[in-house]
N, CA, C and O atoms as a Tinker XYZ file with bonds, in Angstrom:
   336  protein
     1  N    142.069000   83.819000  100.197000    73     2
     2  CA   141.658000   83.341000   98.898000    64     1     3
     3  C    140.256000   83.882000   98.592000    63     2     4     5
     4  O    139.365000   83.833000   99.440000    81     3
     5  N    140.079000   84.381000   97.406000    73     3     6
     6  CA   138.806000   84.966000   96.997000    64     5     7
     7  C    137.953000   83.898000   96.323000    63     6     8     9
     8  O    138.411000   83.179000   95.435000    81     7
     9  N    136.722000   83.813000   96.761000    73     7    10
    10  CA   135.785000   82.864000   96.178000    64     9    11
    11  C    135.036000   83.566000   95.044000    63    10    12    13
    12  O    134.164000   84.397000   95.297000    81    11
    13  N    135.373000   83.235000   93.806000    73    11    14
    14  CA   134.769000   83.924000   92.662000    64    13    15
    15  C    133.295000   83.576000   92.514000    63    14    16    17
    16  O    132.515000   84.400000   92.036000    81    15
    17  N    132.899000   82.378000   92.913000    73    15    18
    18  CA   131.493000   81.993000   92.850000    64    17    19
    19  C    130.667000   82.842000   93.810000    63    18    20    21
    20  O    129.569000   83.285000   93.473000    81    19
    21  N    131.203000   83.063000   95.006000    73    19    22
    22  CA   130.525000   83.885000   95.998000    64    21    23
    23  C    130.435000   85.342000   95.528000    63    22    24    25
    24  O    129.401000   85.987000   95.699000    81    23
    25  N    131.505000   85.853000   94.943000    73    23    26
    26  CA   131.513000   87.224000   94.426000    64    25    27
    27  C    130.505000   87.390000   93.287000    63    26    28    29
    28  O    129.795000   88.394000   93.221000    81    27
    29  N    130.446000   86.407000   92.398000    73    27    30
    30  CA   129.506000   86.472000   91.279000    64    29    31
    31  C    128.069000   86.419000   91.775000    63    30    32    33
    32  O    127.192000   87.102000   91.245000    81    31
    33  N    127.836000   85.598000   92.802000    73    31    34
    34  CA   126.497000   85.498000   93.393000    64    33    35
    35  C    126.047000   86.845000   93.938000    63    34    36    37
    36  O    124.938000   87.296000   93.651000    81    35
    37  N    126.906000   87.488000   94.724000    73    35    38
    38  CA   126.540000   88.769000   95.333000    64    37    39
    39  C    126.454000   89.889000   94.310000    63    38    40    41
    40  O    125.647000   90.808000   94.454000    81    39
    41  N    127.278000   89.815000   93.283000    73    39    42
    42  CA   127.206000   90.826000   92.225000    64    41    43
    43  C    125.862000   90.744000   91.512000    63    42    44    45
    44  O    125.234000   91.766000   91.234000    81    43
    45  N    125.427000   89.525000   91.217000    73    43    46
    46  CA   124.130000   89.335000   90.562000    64    45    47
    47  C    122.979000   89.709000   91.501000    63    46    48    49
    48  O    121.986000   90.289000   91.062000    81    47
    49  N    123.106000   89.385000   92.773000    73    47    50
    50  CA   122.096000   89.742000   93.767000    64    49    51
    51  C    121.947000   91.261000   93.861000    63    50    52    53
    52  O    120.827000   91.772000   93.869000    81    51
    53  N    123.058000   91.978000   93.933000    73    51    54
    54  CA   123.012000   93.439000   94.012000    64    53    55
    55  C    122.443000   94.057000   92.736000    63    54    56    57
    56  O    121.778000   95.091000   92.787000    81    55
    57  N    122.705000   93.426000   91.602000    73    55    58
    58  CA   122.124000   93.907000   90.341000    64    57    59
    59  C    120.605000   93.797000   90.393000    63    58    60    61
    60  O    119.904000   94.730000   90.002000    81    59
    61  N    120.095000   92.676000   90.867000    73    59    62
    62  CA   118.643000   92.501000   91.020000    64    61    63
    63  C    118.064000   93.559000   91.965000    63    62    64    65
    64  O    117.048000   94.184000   91.663000    81    63
    65  N    118.721000   93.748000   93.108000    73    63    66
    66  CA   118.241000   94.731000   94.081000    64    65    67
    67  C    118.206000   96.135000   93.485000    63    66    68    69
    68  O    117.235000   96.867000   93.676000    81    67
    69  N    119.252000   96.509000   92.771000    73    67    70
    70  CA   119.316000   97.842000   92.186000    64    69    71
    71  C    118.189000   98.067000   91.179000    63    70    72    73
    72  O    117.532000   99.108000   91.201000    81    71
    73  N    117.970000   97.103000   90.306000    73    71    74
    74  CA   116.922000   97.240000   89.292000    64    73    75
    75  C    115.542000   97.311000   89.945000    63    74    76    77
    76  O    114.732000   98.167000   89.591000    81    75
    77  N    115.276000   96.422000   90.888000    73    75    78
    78  CA   113.965000   96.401000   91.535000    64    77    79
    79  C    113.718000   97.664000   92.364000    63    78    80    81
    80  O    112.602000   98.184000   92.375000    81    79
    81  N    114.736000   98.158000   93.051000    73    79    82
    82  CA   114.568000   99.393000   93.818000    64    81    83
    83  C    114.393000  100.611000   92.907000    63    82    84    85
    84  O    113.675000  101.548000   93.256000    81    83
    85  N    115.039000  100.598000   91.753000    73    83    86
    86  CA   114.836000  101.682000   90.778000    64    85    87
    87  C    113.395000  101.678000   90.265000    63    86    88    89
    88  O    112.780000  102.735000   90.122000    81    87
    89  N    112.866000  100.500000   89.991000    73    87    90
    90  CA   111.472000  100.400000   89.549000    64    89    91
    91  C    110.548000  100.924000   90.633000    63    90    92    93
    92  O    109.620000  101.678000   90.344000    81    91
    93  N    110.790000  100.534000   91.877000    73    91    94
    94  CA   109.944000  100.996000   92.979000    64    93    95
    95  C    110.045000  102.514000   93.151000    63    94    96    97
    96  O    109.038000  103.175000   93.406000    81    95
    97  N    111.254000  103.070000   93.014000    73    95    98
    98  CA   111.437000  104.515000   93.120000    64    97    99
    99  C    110.675000  105.252000   92.023000    63    98   100   101
   100  O    110.018000  106.260000   92.284000    81    99
   101  N    110.765000  104.748000   90.807000    73    99   102
   102  CA   110.059000  105.383000   89.690000    64   101   103
   103  C    108.558000  105.360000   89.915000    63   102   104   105
   104  O    107.873000  106.356000   89.681000    81   103
   105  N    108.048000  104.227000   90.367000    73   103   106
   106  CA   106.598000  104.114000   90.584000    64   105   107
   107  C    106.146000  104.970000   91.760000    63   106   108   109
   108  O    105.167000  105.708000   91.648000    81   107
   109  N    106.849000  104.878000   92.885000    73   107   110
   110  CA   106.383000  105.597000   94.073000    64   109   111
   111  C    106.667000  107.094000   93.991000    63   110   112   113
   112  O    105.765000  107.901000   94.215000    81   111
   113  N    107.886000  107.474000   93.678000    73   111   114
   114  CA   108.239000  108.892000   93.647000    64   113   115
   115  C    107.862000  109.531000   92.311000    63   114   116   117
   116  O    107.284000  110.617000   92.270000    81   115
   117  N    108.198000  108.842000   91.221000    73   115   118
   118  CA   107.926000  109.406000   89.900000    64   117   119
   119  C    106.450000  109.518000   89.595000    63   118   120   121
   120  O    105.961000  110.597000   89.260000    81   119
   121  N    105.734000  108.408000   89.707000    73   119   122
   122  CA   104.307000  108.406000   89.378000    64   121   123
   123  C    103.469000  109.063000   90.465000    63   122   124   125
   124  O    102.482000  109.735000   90.165000    81   123
   125  N    103.851000  108.875000   91.720000    73   123   126
   126  CA   103.049000  109.388000   92.824000    64   125   127
   127  C    103.272000  110.852000   93.151000    63   126   128   129
   128  O    102.410000  111.489000   93.757000    81   127
   129  N    104.431000  111.403000   92.753000    73   127   130
   130  CA   104.741000  112.791000   93.105000    64   129   131
   131  C    105.058000  113.635000   91.872000    63   130   132   133
   132  O    104.412000  114.656000   91.637000    81   131
   133  N    106.048000  113.215000   91.084000    73   131   134
   134  CA   106.499000  114.043000   89.965000    64   133   135
   135  C    105.504000  114.102000   88.812000    63   134   136   137
   136  O    105.279000  115.172000   88.246000    81   135
   137  N    104.915000  112.983000   88.461000    73   135   138
   138  CA   104.010000  112.923000   87.308000    64   137   139
   139  C    102.546000  112.905000   87.715000    63   138   140   141
   140  O    101.685000  112.547000   86.911000    81   139
   141  N    102.256000  113.285000   88.945000    73   139   142
   142  CA   100.893000  113.172000   89.459000    64   141   143
   143  C     99.907000  114.022000   88.644000    63   142   144   145
   144  O     98.791000  113.575000   88.381000    81   143
   145  N    100.293000  115.214000   88.250000    73   143   146
   146  CA    99.376000  116.077000   87.499000    64   145   147
   147  C     99.048000  115.497000   86.128000    63   146   148   149
   148  O     97.903000  115.553000   85.679000    81   147
   149  N    100.046000  114.948000   85.476000    73   147   150
   150  CA    99.818000  114.323000   84.171000    64   149   151
   151  C     98.951000  113.081000   84.313000    63   150   152   153
   152  O     98.017000  112.883000   83.536000    81   151
   153  N     99.251000  112.249000   85.295000    73   151   154
   154  CA    98.495000  111.012000   85.486000    64   153   155
   155  C     97.079000  111.259000   86.005000    63   154   156   157
   156  O     96.196000  110.426000   85.801000    81   155
   157  N     96.855000  112.385000   86.666000    73   155   158
   158  CA    95.520000  112.685000   87.186000    64   157   159
   159  C     94.502000  112.951000   86.078000    63   158   160   161
   160  O     93.300000  112.993000   86.340000    81   159
   161  N     94.966000  113.129000   84.863000    73   159   162
   162  CA    94.054000  113.318000   83.735000    64   161   163
   163  C     93.390000  112.002000   83.334000    63   162   164   165
   164  O     92.385000  112.001000   82.623000    81   163
   165  N     93.951000  110.887000   83.791000    73   163   166
   166  CA    93.408000  109.558000   83.505000    64   165   167
   167  C     92.680000  109.074000   84.753000    63   166   168   169
   168  O     93.193000  109.199000   85.865000    81   167
   169  N     91.487000  108.521000   84.567000    73   167   170
   170  CA    90.719000  108.021000   85.716000    64   169   171
   171  C     90.541000  106.506000   85.608000    63   170   172   173
   172  O     90.283000  105.969000   84.531000    81   171
   173  N     90.684000  105.841000   86.738000    73   171   174
   174  CA    90.458000  104.393000   86.837000    64   173   175
   175  C     89.529000  104.171000   88.014000    63   174   176   177
   176  O     89.863000  104.528000   89.143000    81   175
   177  N     88.379000  103.594000   87.768000    73   175   178
   178  CA    87.425000  103.317000   88.829000    64   177   179
   179  C     86.937000  104.569000   89.532000    63   178   180   181
   180  O     86.595000  104.519000   90.714000    81   179
   181  N     86.899000  105.684000   88.833000    73   179   182
   182  CA    86.450000  106.931000   89.422000    64   181   183
   183  C     87.533000  107.708000   90.149000    63   182   184   185
   184  O     87.285000  108.820000   90.613000    81   183
   185  N     88.732000  107.144000   90.257000    73   183   186
   186  CA    89.839000  107.814000   90.937000    64   185   187
   187  C     90.878000  108.252000   89.912000    63   186   188   189
   188  O     91.097000  107.578000   88.906000    81   187
   189  N     91.507000  109.373000   90.178000    73   187   190
   190  CA    92.566000  109.858000   89.307000    64   189   191
   191  C     93.770000  108.937000   89.434000    63   190   192   193
   192  O     94.103000  108.492000   90.532000    81   191
   193  N     94.426000  108.649000   88.307000    73   191   194
   194  CA    95.521000  107.683000   88.283000    64   193   195
   195  C     96.701000  108.132000   89.146000    63   194   196   197
   196  O     97.316000  107.303000   89.817000    81   195
   197  N     97.027000  109.413000   89.143000    73   195   198
   198  CA    98.115000  109.904000   89.989000    64   197   199
   199  C     97.818000  109.681000   91.460000    63   198   200   201
   200  O     98.699000  109.270000   92.216000    81   199
   201  N     96.600000  109.946000   91.870000    73   199   202
   202  CA    96.182000  109.708000   93.253000    64   201   203
   203  C     96.271000  108.217000   93.571000    63   202   204   205
   204  O     96.720000  107.838000   94.653000    81   203
   205  N     95.843000  107.370000   92.631000    73   203   206
   206  CA    95.865000  105.928000   92.847000    64   205   207
   207  C     97.295000  105.437000   93.059000    63   206   208   209
   208  O     97.553000  104.651000   93.970000    81   207
   209  N     98.239000  105.905000   92.208000    73   207   210
   210  CA    99.631000  105.494000   92.373000    64   209   211
   211  C    100.190000  105.969000   93.711000    63   210   212   213
   212  O    100.928000  105.237000   94.372000    81   211
   213  N     99.842000  107.187000   94.111000    73   211   214
   214  CA   100.367000  107.713000   95.370000    64   213   215
   215  C     99.808000  106.955000   96.566000    63   214   216   217
   216  O    100.521000  106.759000   97.550000    81   215
   217  N     98.555000  106.525000   96.509000    73   215   218
   218  CA    97.914000  105.895000   97.654000    64   217   219
   219  C     98.012000  104.369000   97.655000    63   218   220   221
   220  O     98.264000  103.770000   98.701000    81   219
   221  N     97.819000  103.742000   96.513000    73   219   222
   222  CA    97.758000  102.281000   96.489000    64   221   223
   223  C     98.708000  101.641000   95.493000    63   222   224   225
   224  O     99.265000  100.577000   95.765000    81   223
   225  N     98.898000  102.264000   94.363000    73   223   226
   226  CA    99.692000  101.661000   93.295000    64   225   227
   227  C    101.103000  101.340000   93.704000    63   226   228   229
   228  O    101.613000  100.270000   93.373000    81   227
   229  N    101.751000  102.248000   94.422000    73   227   230
   230  CA   103.130000  101.988000   94.829000    64   229   231
   231  C    103.208000  100.826000   95.811000    63   230   232   233
   232  O    104.195000  100.091000   95.820000    81   231
   233  N    102.181000  100.652000   96.636000    73   231   234
   234  CA   102.165000   99.522000   97.572000    64   233   235
   235  C    102.002000   98.207000   96.810000    63   234   236   237
   236  O    102.696000   97.231000   97.099000    81   235
   237  N    101.081000   98.179000   95.832000    73   235   238
   238  CA   100.898000   96.972000   95.022000    64   237   239
   239  C    102.164000   96.630000   94.247000    63   238   240   241
   240  O    102.558000   95.466000   94.170000    81   239
   241  N    102.793000   97.643000   93.679000    73   239   242
   242  CA   104.035000   97.409000   92.934000    64   241   243
   243  C    105.119000   96.897000   93.872000    63   242   244   245
   244  O    105.884000   96.009000   93.498000    81   243
   245  N    105.201000   97.441000   95.085000    73   243   246
   246  CA   106.200000   96.988000   96.049000    64   245   247
   247  C    105.992000   95.511000   96.390000    63   246   248   249
   248  O    106.956000   94.747000   96.439000    81   247
   249  N    104.766000   95.112000   96.620000    73   247   250
   250  CA   104.472000   93.701000   96.921000    64   249   251
   251  C    104.827000   92.813000   95.729000    63   250   252   253
   252  O    105.398000   91.736000   95.897000    81   251
   253  N    104.484000   93.273000   94.526000    73   251   254
   254  CA   104.838000   92.528000   93.321000    64   253   255
   255  C    106.352000   92.404000   93.174000    63   254   256   257
   256  O    106.853000   91.347000   92.790000    81   255
   257  N    107.074000   93.465000   93.475000    73   255   258
   258  CA   108.535000   93.425000   93.387000    64   257   259
   259  C    109.134000   92.474000   94.421000    63   258   260   261
   260  O    110.154000   91.841000   94.147000    81   259
   261  N    108.532000   92.360000   95.589000    73   259   262
   262  CA   108.998000   91.393000   96.585000    64   261   263
   263  C    108.834000   89.976000   96.045000    63   262   264   265
   264  O    109.735000   89.148000   96.178000    81   263
   265  N    107.687000   89.699000   95.438000    73   263   266
   266  CA   107.462000   88.368000   94.856000    64   265   267
   267  C    108.450000   88.082000   93.730000    63   266   268   269
   268  O    108.972000   86.972000   93.625000    81   267
   269  N    108.704000   89.076000   92.895000    73   267   270
   270  CA   109.683000   88.907000   91.810000    64   269   271
   271  C    111.068000   88.654000   92.395000    63   270   272   273
   272  O    111.807000   87.812000   91.885000    81   271
   273  N    111.428000   89.371000   93.456000    73   271   274
   274  CA   112.726000   89.176000   94.094000    64   273   275
   275  C    112.866000   87.764000   94.655000    63   274   276   277
   276  O    113.928000   87.153000   94.538000    81   275
   277  N    111.816000   87.250000   95.256000    73   275   278
   278  CA   111.853000   85.883000   95.790000    64   277   279
   279  C    112.096000   84.885000   94.665000    63   278   280   281
   280  O    112.916000   83.977000   94.800000    81   279
   281  N    111.386000   85.054000   93.563000    73   279   282
   282  CA   111.558000   84.152000   92.417000    64   281   283
   283  C    112.977000   84.249000   91.869000    63   282   284   285
   284  O    113.611000   83.228000   91.603000    81   283
   285  N    113.483000   85.478000   91.697000    73   283   286
   286  CA   114.836000   85.657000   91.181000    64   285   287
   287  C    115.881000   85.067000   92.117000    63   286   288   289
   288  O    116.850000   84.460000   91.662000    81   287
   289  N    115.692000   85.239000   93.420000    73   287   290
   290  CA   116.669000   84.710000   94.368000    64   289   291
   291  C    116.632000   83.184000   94.424000    63   290   292   293
   292  O    117.674000   82.548000   94.582000    81   291
   293  N    115.455000   82.596000   94.296000    73   291   294
   294  CA   115.379000   81.128000   94.243000    64   293   295
   295  C    116.131000   80.594000   93.028000    63   294   296   297
   296  O    116.847000   79.597000   93.121000    81   295
   297  N    115.966000   81.259000   91.897000    73   295   298
   298  CA   116.707000   80.849000   90.691000    64   297   299
   299  C    118.204000   81.050000   90.871000    63   298   300   301
   300  O    119.005000   80.213000   90.455000    81   299
   301  N    118.575000   82.156000   91.488000    73   299   302
   302  CA   119.990000   82.447000   91.707000    64   301   303
   303  C    120.612000   81.435000   92.669000    63   302   304   305
   304  O    121.740000   80.988000   92.461000    81   303
   305  N    119.882000   81.077000   93.712000    73   303   306
   306  CA   120.371000   80.062000   94.647000    64   305   307
   307  C    120.586000   78.725000   93.957000    63   306   308   309
   308  O    121.583000   78.046000   94.201000    81   307
   309  N    119.650000   78.351000   93.097000    73   307   310
   310  CA   119.806000   77.086000   92.345000    64   309   311
   311  C    120.984000   77.166000   91.387000    63   310   312   313
   312  O    121.721000   76.194000   91.220000    81   311
   313  N    121.162000   78.325000   90.755000    73   311   314
   314  CA   122.265000   78.514000   89.798000    64   313   315
   315  C    123.614000   78.347000   90.476000    63   314   316   317
   316  O    124.532000   77.760000   89.903000    81   315
   317  N    123.739000   78.862000   91.699000    73   315   318
   318  CA   125.008000   78.784000   92.423000    64   317   319
   319  C    125.031000   77.662000   93.460000    63   318   320   321
   320  O    125.905000   77.615000   94.325000    81   319
   321  N    124.058000   76.768000   93.357000    73   319   322
   322  CA   124.007000   75.571000   94.208000    64   321   323
   323  C    123.970000   75.925000   95.695000    63   322   324   325
   324  O    124.704000   75.349000   96.499000    81   323
   325  N    123.113000   76.872000   96.045000    73   323   326
   326  CA   122.982000   77.308000   97.435000    64   325   327
   327  C    121.596000   76.970000   97.985000    63   326   328   329
   328  O    121.073000   77.682000   98.843000    81   327
   329  N    121.017000   75.904000   97.498000    73   327   330
   330  CA   119.685000   75.493000   97.977000    64   329   331
   331  C    119.789000   75.020000   99.419000    63   330   332   333
   332  O    120.786000   74.429000   99.834000    81   331
   333  N    118.733000   75.296000  100.164000    73   331   334
   334  CA   118.713000   74.829000  101.551000    64   333   335
   335  C    118.097000   73.468000  101.621000    63   334   336
   336  O    117.986000   72.895000  102.705000    81   335
């Protein structure tokens, strides 16, 4: 027997993961490598923006995405009545 509630939960969970990982890929690979020359024309705190994204920005975004994932998963757990 297939549990549709369980399937819907995992489908929504995978959707969150896909979106958040795409954002992280765009920030780390796109901003830090592909668009580095364009972003280096902008300076923040004396550092070129492309360099900042490659060295620190992607790490900050990754930490922020982890926090967003925790919040989304807590809401999803409550929605599907999976609170501990």
